[in-house]
N, C-alpha and C positions, 0 to 999 in steps of 0.2 A: 504494500500500500504506500502510495506517495505521501510525502510530508503534508502536501496541501489537502489530500483526501483525509488523512488522519486528523488534521486540524479541524476539518469541517465534518467529521464523522458524526458530530452531534446533531446535524441538521435534520435527519430523518426522525429520530425520537423526539426532537423538539417540535417539529411540525405535526407529528402525531399527537403530542401533548396539546398543542393548540387546537387541533381538529376535534379531539374528544373532550375539550375543556367543559362543555355544558352537560356532559353525561354524568350519570350516577352509578354506573356499574361498579359494584364493590361488595366486599364481605364484611358484614357487621358482627361485632362481638359484644357480648352482654355480661360483663363483670358486674358485681354488686353495685358499684358506684354509678352504673348507667340506669338505675331504677330510681324513680321518685314515687313514694307512697304506693309501691307495688306496680307502677306503670313503667314499661320500657320506653325510654326517651331517646329518640334518634340523635338529638344534639349531644348527648352524653356518651353515645356508643362509640368506642374505638373502631374505626373502619379502615380497612385496606381497600382503597379505590384503585381502579385500573389506571387512573391518572397519577396515582402515587408511584406505580410501577414505571410508567412512562417518564415521570420526573426523575426517578432513580437512574433509568437508562440514559436519560439526557445528561445527568450529572457525570455518570461514568464515562460516556462517550466524549463529553466536553473536556474532562480532566485526563483523558487517556494520553493526550499530547502534552509533552513536558513544558512547552511554551505556555500553554493555557494554565497548567498547574502553577508555574512560577508567577503568572499574572495574578491569579486568585490569591495565592499565598502572600505575595508582595502587597496586595491590596489589604488583606487582613492584618498583616504586620504593621502597615502604615496607620491603620485605624484600630490598633490593638486596644487602646484605651476605651473607645466606644464599644468594641466587641466585649471587653470585660464587663462594662456597665450593663450591656444588654443581657449577658449570661447571668450576671449577678442579680439583676432585676427578676428574671424568670425563676432563678433558684430560690430567692427569698420569698416570692409570691407562692411558690409551691410548698416550701417548708412550713409556712404559716397557714396553709389551707387546711380544711377539715379532711380532705381526701387527697393526700400527696400523690397517689397513683393517677387520679384524674388530672391533677396539676401537671404531673410529669408528661402525660399524653398531650396535654395542651401545649406544653413547652416544646415538645418534639415537632408539633405541627407548625408552631411559630418559626422554629429554626429551619424546618423544611422549606417554607415559602420565602423566608429571607434568603436562603441559599439559591432557590430558583430565580428570584429577582436579581440576585448578584450575578449569577451565571449569565442571565440574559443581558445584563448591563455591561459585563466585562468581556464575554466570550462571543456572543452573537453579534455579527457585524451589522452596521446600519444598512449596508447594501442589501441585507436579507429582509428588509422591512416589506418589500413588495410581495414575496412569497408568504410571509407571515399574514399580511392583511388579506391576500387572496384565499388563504386557508381558513381564516376567520370568516370570510364571506361564504365559503362553502358550508362551514359548520352552521353559521347563523341562517343561511338560506334554508337548510334542512329543518332547523328549528322553526323558522317562519312558516313553512308549508305545513308542518305538524301542528303548529299553534292555530293556523287558520282552519285546518281540519277539525281540531278539537272544539273550536268555537262553533263551527257550523253543526257539528254532531252533538254539541253540548255534553261532551263526555270524552273519555280516552279512546284512542283508536285501537289499541291492543296489539296482540301478536308479538312479533320479535322485538318491537320497540320497547317492551318491558325490560329487556336486557340492557338497554341504553339509559333507562331511568324513568321511562313513562310509567306512572302508576295507574292502577285501575280506579277510575272515579267517574262519577256523574255529578250533576248539580245538587243531588240529595245526599252525597257522601258526607258523613259527619266531619266537620273541621275543614271542609273544602273552601277554597277562596271564591266566593260569589260577590257580585255587586247587585245592589238593589236599585233598579231603574224603574221609576214610575210604579213602584209597588211590586215589581216582578223580579225574581232572582235570575241573574244572568251569570252563567259560568265563565270565569276568566281562565284562559288557556295557560297551561303550564309548560308545554313542550316536554322535554326530558329533564327539566330543572325542578328544584324543590318547591318553587312558588312563582306565581306570575310576576311578582316584582323583580325576582332574580332574572327571569327571562327578559323582562323589560330593560333592566340595567345592562345585560349582555348585548341585547339588540341595539340599544342606544350607543354604546361604545363602538360597536362594529359599523353601524350606520355612519357615524362621524368619520371613522377612518376610511370608509368606502368612498366618501366624497373626495378625499385626497387621492384615492386609487383611481377614481374616475378622471381626475384632472391629470394625473401623472402617466396613465396608461397611453401607449402610442398605438397599439393595435386596435382596429375597429371592433374585433370580436370581444376583446377585454372590456372596452368601453360599453358595448352593448350588454354584456353579462353583468357588469357592475351596475348599470342603470336598472336592469331587471331586478337585481337584488335590492336596490334602493326602493323600488316599487313594492316588492313583496315584503321586505323587511319593515317598511314604514306601515304597511297595512297591519302586519302582525303586532307591531308596537302599539298601534291604536287599539287593537283588539284586546290587549292585556288589561286595558283600563287602569294602567298604573299612572296615577296622577303626576307624580314627581318626574318620572322619566319622560312622559309626554310633554310636560311643560318645558323641561330642559331641551328636548328635541326641537320644539318650536322656537325657543330662545336661540338655539344654535343657528337656525335658518335666518332669524332676524339679524343676528350678529353678522352672518355672511352677507346679508343685504346691506348692512351698514358698511362693511368692508368694500363692497362694490361702489358705494357712494363716495367713500374716502379715497379709493384707489381704483379708478375706472380702467382696470386692465382687462384685456379681452378674455383671458381664461377665467377671471372671476365672473364676468358677465355670463359666460357659458355655464359655469357652475350654478349660478343663481337661476338661470333660465331652466336648466335641467332639473334643479331642485323644485322649482315652482311647478313644472310639468309633472314631476314625480308625485308631488303632493296632491295635485289635481286628479291624477289617475288613481292614486291611493284613495282619495275621497270617493271617487266613483266606485271603486272596488268594495269599500266598506260603507257605502252610502246608507245601508240599512242600520249600521251600527254607529255611525258618526254622531247622531243625536244622543246616543247613550253616553258617548265619550264626554260631550259637553255637559250633559245633565250631571254626570258623575263629578266632573271637575268643578262646574259651577255650583253644584249642590253640596259641596263640602261644608259641613257645619261643625262647630266645636262640640256640639252635643251628641254627635253620632258615635256609635259604639267604637268604631275603629280609632277615632281620635281620642276618646275618653280612655280607652285601654292603653294607648301609647303614653298619654299623660300620666296615668297611674304607674306604668312601668318606669317612667322617668323619675317620678317621685320616690318610688321604692329603691331605684338604683342610687339616687342621691343619699338615701338613708344608709344603704349598704356601704357606700363610699365613705361617708362621714364616720361610720363605725370602724372602718379599716383604711384610714387615709394614706398610710405610708407604703404598705406592700400589697394592699388589696386582699381579696379572698382567694386568689389563685386563678390561673388561666383555666377557663372552662367551668369555674365554680359559681358563675352568676346565677344559673338556673336553680341549683340547690339552695342558694341563699335567698332567692326570690320565693321559692316554695315555702321557706320557713316564715316568710312574712304574710303570704296569702295562701290559704289552703286550696288544694286542687280538687276538682270534681272529676275532670276528664283529662286524658293525656294531651288532647289537642289544645287545651288551655295553656299549656306550657309555652311561653314565648320569651325570647331574649329581649333585653332593653333595645328599643328601636333607635339607637344612636351609637355609632361605633366609638365615639370619643368617651362617652360615659361607660360603655362596656370596658374599654381599656382602663379607665380609672378605677372601676370597681374590681377588676381582676388583677391589675398590676400596681395600683396605687399611684401616688405622685411620682415614684421612680419611673415606672413604665410610661405614664402619661407625659412626663417631661421629655423622655427619650423620643417618643413618637412625635411630639410637637416640634422637637429640634429637627428630626429627620424631615418632617413635612415642610418646615421653614427652609431647610437646605434645598429641598427639591424645588420648591417654588422660586427660591433664589437662583437655582440652576436654570430654570426656564427663562428667567430674565436675561441670562447670558447666552442663550441660544441664538443662532442666526435665523431670525424669523423670515428671511427671504426664502429659506428652504421650507416650503409650506408644510412638510411632514411634521416639523416641530410644532407648528401652530395647532395642528389637528391632534397630535399626541397630548399636548398640554391641555387642550380643550377637553379631551376625553378624561384626563386625569382630574381636572377641576370638577367635571361632572360627577365623578366618583366621590370626590370629597364632599360635594353638596348632597349627594344621595346618602352619604354617611351621617348626615344630620338627622335623617328621618327613617333610617333603616339600619339593619345590623349585619346583613349577609356577607359583607366584605371582610368581616373578621370572624364570623361564626360558621360559615358554610364553605365546603371544599371549593365549589365553583366560584364563589365570590372571592375567596382568598387567591385562587389561581389568576382570576381576572385582574385583581389589584396588583399582584406581583408582575404579571405580564406587562401591564401598562407602565408602571413606574420603572420596570427594568428597561423597556424600550426607550423611555424618556431619558434615561441616564446613559444610553449608548453613546460612544464617541461619535463626533460628527463625521469623521473620516473613516473609511474602511468598510 
């Protein structure tokens, strides 16, 4: 094997990891700490996912080359103080938790995705962004078609899709995500993901990056396929009825329109024209559903159950944090701590705090919260130093900011495998060197 092939032997497992990112194929284990009041809780179950195996193969292939090993080891050595603080924060939060084994499993997941992000940032070359985005579009395109089918069927499609993560459900399944539109229950599609909001966040990120792909692609076929994905993906995003993701997506197109006014370059005008056309076609495709979207967004009230439950979780999370301010209750220990505050009647009532920043504070305390805040500040500072004339930087930074905003009202970026992978992928690509 040539030196070049050995250096880029990571590409196949990495692209497979990207392709299978939204899937849930895995083996769950049920030790005692994964039960609450006799119920098995998926959030607490140690799980070996297929994507974990792909991440391991990606790491082995990336580090097989000596140059890559030296690159990663050199990076870790230069940042050894931060590394020690991160490991110390995870260790202390686990030691002081009620279930050290659960905390240890949570620590391992944090380390796994930190390493995945680091490998993407240091080993994967920026020139590989095009195949990464095209792979994401293939994955998200399949999810979009499945989501549209689930919405029209008002239930799961079934068959072999179960292996990828589609669960058996209808609108009457207990705990399923429905939306109440004019007094009627409307099933929100899941795809192969754990929740419609996770599907919406995934589609939002890929749709933003696909606009860059549409601009940068030179082949007519690539442009046509990317436009078709924008059409289908936008329709699926609207069908999820995920208010936050839909509003961010509309703001993205408004921002692109402002960019056209400020910088009337030809390619931006083409992008905006294509986007408006795509949104119009998407509107036609989901014309029966579009009123439901606006009713759901415009009908948001502080008194509705979804909002009240999230506010209650935020209050209880604040109580937990104030009781364990320094080191938190341990990674993954938020749900047991919440269950001690509010008795559970059914397993589907178990919900994490819907804000990633408060989840981090409750689980790792001020130590972990300060480290995360420092890293986010460094990342945002890094985006200011990027060459914004290279449009990929603008789209990556936009996707990253969207994830940070979603983190204000949801939890899956730090509590679910698919969200953790998505977060690691975007910040890893954002930190890639500009050259190479």
